[in-house]
N, C-alpha and C positions, 0 to 999 in steps of 0.2 A: 504495498498498500504506500502510496506517495501522497504527497499533497495536492487537494482538490484543484482543478484547474479548468480553463475556458481554452479550447484550440481552434481557432478560426483561421481556416483555409479561404483564400480568395484569390479569382483568376487574375487579377490585375492589380500591380502597383508602382507607382512612380513617383517623383519628386512631388508633382503636384498633388496627386492622392495622398501622399503622407501628409502634406500641409494642410489640406481639407480635414484629414483626419483629427489633426493635432486641434484646429480651431473647433469643430465639432463635438471633439471631448471636451474641450474646455467651455463652451456654451453649456454642455450638459453637468459641469461641475467638476470634472476630471480634467487636471492640468498637470501639464510639464513641469510647470515650476512651481517650487513649495511656497506656500503665502506667506511664511513666517520668515525665511531667511533668503527667498528669492532664487535659491538654485536648482539647477536642473543637472542631474546625475544619472548616471548609467554604471552598471558593471564593468570595471576594466577587465577584459580577457586577454588582451595582448600581452600581459609578463606571466599570465598563469596563476594569479592571485586570486582565488575566488572570494568576492566579498569587498575587493578593493574597488572604491570608486573613481569614478573620472568626472568632472564637471564641464557642462558645456554652456556656452550662451546659446540663445533660442537659435540664431541661425546656423551655429555649430550642429546642434540638435536635430534641425528640418534637416539638413544635408546629411547627417548620420543616418536617419527614418528613411530617407529616399533608398537607401540599401542600393547604391551603385557600387560603393567601394568596398564592401563587406556581405557575409554571408549570413553572418548572425550579429545580435545588437540586442542586449537586455538591457532596459531603461525604467526609470520608475515613472510613474504617474500618481498625482498626490489628490485625493478626495478632500483632504483637509491637512493642516502642517504637521499634525501626527501619525495619519493614516496614508498610505499607500498602497499600490498594487506594481510588481514587477511585469512587465510586458517582452517578451522574448520574440522578436521578429526573426524570422529565417526564410532565406531565399533556397528556395528546392531547386531554382533551376527556371529559365525563362522569365516572363512576366509575375509569376506566383508568388505569394507571400504568405506565411503560415505565422499569425501571432497566437502565442500563448500566454494566457494571463495566470499566473501562481496567485491560486487564493489563499496561500499560508497567511493567517493573521487577518485576511480581510473580514470584516464585520458585516452580517446580514443585511442591513441596508445599503452598503456600499456594492456588495456584490449584486444587489438588487439593482442598484442603480446602474453599474456597469453592464449588466445582461441587458436591462432596458435599453440601453444606448447601442448595443450590438444588434438587437432584435428589431430596431428600426434601421439598421444601415445593413441588409443582408442583400443587397441587389446584384453585388458580383461575387458572391459567396460561393463556394462548391461543397464545401462542407463545414460544420458548425457542430462540437462535441463540448458539452458540458459535463463536468464529472465531478461534482461537489465533494467527493470523498476520497478521490482518486486512485480508484480501483479497477480502472481500466488501464493500458499502457498506451502513451502517445507514439509509439512506435508502429502500434498494429494500426493506428488510425491513418499515421504516414501512409504503410502500405495501403490500406485501403483507397485512400485518397489518389494514390498514385496509380491504382488499377491492377497491384500485384496480390489479389486475393485478402481474405479477411479472417482466415482460420474458425476459432470461435471465439467472435468478439461476444463480451458482455454487453448488454444494454445499458448506457449510462444515462445520467439524469434525464438529459435531454440530446437528440440528435436531429440535425436538419442536414438535408442535401438536395443537391441540384439536380435535374432532369438528368444531367449525364451520368449519375452515380446512382439513381434509384434502381437501375436494371440490375445493380449488384446487393440490393437490400439483403442484408444478411439474416433477415429473421421472417423467415417465409410463414411462421403462424402468426405474427404481429404487423398487420399492415400499417403502413405509414399514413400520415393525412396531412392535410396543408398547413404549413407553418410560413406564414408570410408568401414570399415568390419560392418559397421551397417546399419539400414535403419531409416527413420524420413523425420523431416520436417525443413526447414530452411526459414520460414515464413518474416523475415525482412533482409537477405542476410548477416548472421552473417560469413558464410563460404569465400563469396568473400570478406569480408573486413579483414579477419584474416592475421596476417602477414606472416607466415609459410606454410601453408597449403593451396595446390590448386589443 
């Protein structure tokens, strides 16, 4: 078992989309900048010291979030001065992007705010996985999204996928239903509790 997470697979990413995403998150109350000290921080992975932070200016952070110079970035988004969530962006190849939000230490209200934001921004989503307990393996979802099979996938709290992936629906006895522009399954009522999407 790992920490709970949200794993969001989108088919397009660019500098413009990164800037639009940061702006939309800020309007929803989730900011790159810590309100109390004004800092924008990411995990420093280039030296191999997990947990070391590096600071960015806003323009540097947006350039990093464009994901043109790196394959992975873990950056903090802030709900309040003392509450944050790590977002790890990964470029699996081509224009696609995977964003994983680590829910360790994220309170219920903040988690529901984040989920509400995601659920109204699904237009370029191929796959969305919400696993609040961390009982599923993110690598299994990567394989599923990449079309290389699904083995014996456990059903997460919420899964939503595009029409391209629905042919690979891994649970024949549990039919999917419409979730915004996608189809999927909300096993534990994630959508009902989300603070924006209704």
